[in-house]
C-alpha positions, 0 to 999 in steps of 0.5 A: 500500500502506498503512503498516499491515497487520493479520494476523487471523482472522475469529472472533478477539476480540482482532483485533476490539480492534485493528480497533476502535481502527483504526476509531476513529482513522480509519486506513487499513489492510490486513487479511490473514486466516490459517487458524489450523488450518493456520498458514502458515510466513510467519505463524509467522515473524512471530508469536512466539506463533503467535497473531493479531493481528499488526500489520506497520508499514512503515518508511521505509528499514528492515525492517517492524516487527512488533507482537503482543498485542492490547493492545500493538497498541492502545496503539501505535495510540493513541500514534501515530495521530490522533483523541481519546486513548483513555485518561484524561489524568491518571496515576491514572485512566489506571492504573485503566483499565489495571488493568481491561484486565488484569482483562479477560483472566480475564473473557474466559476465564470467558465463553469457557468458559461459551459452550463448556461441553458440559454443563449443570453445567459451563455453570452453574458457568462462568456463575456465575464469569463473572457474579461478574467482571461484578459487579465491573465493574458496581460500577466503572462510571460513569453511562455510556453507556461505561465511564468516561462519555461518552467511548469509550475503550480499556476499551470497545474491549477489552471490546466483543468479549466482549459481542458474543457475547451479541448472537448467542446466544439471548436467554435466554442473555444474560438469564441473564448480564446480569439484575441488572447494569443498568450492564453491560447499558446498556454492552453496548447502547451498545457494540453501537451504536458504528460501530467495534464494528459494523464490526470483524467480517466480515458473516457473523460471527454465522453463523460463530460460531454454526457454531463453537459447534455444531462445538465441542459447546457446550451452549448451542448444542445445547440452543437448536436 
């Protein structure tokens, strides 16, 4: 049995963040998927929020430690596992990266609401809000291919699951989002090619997510059929 067990759900983007960091660090781990529509009691006993991911850390001569919240898990892995550090060494750029990770929370929300909008008017409004936030990221981007240049870091791991959605949706949808954002577009392409990002999801992830959008009555899913 490995020292780390990740409790997850196949579609959760926040789980993907943790998996990306685990793969970047080359760490062995076990993965247990739970049904979030019928959460088992053992899971609710572990997760204070009732959400995934949850990381269970085996300890010698002590009870397993439980971590929750994706960024907390990712930072723990960065601090305790080998491999290249995923934050800048200097305090100021490190703090700036953490600020853009905090910025990701609402950016994810805007993107999610766009993808799940049930009518064209709502989709248009959410698209505009999402693009506004991406524009702020665009102005902060380095020359690439990743957020801060050549090195893949924590900011990349945090945003990669968001951009993955637009590799699954119709090309016209991605064009409406990323047109006029060349740095973001190049970043998105580089993330899609990163092995840790590619392998952070199950093989049938695209089919699962497309089915999820249809079941939720997503305007972009229904209109593209």
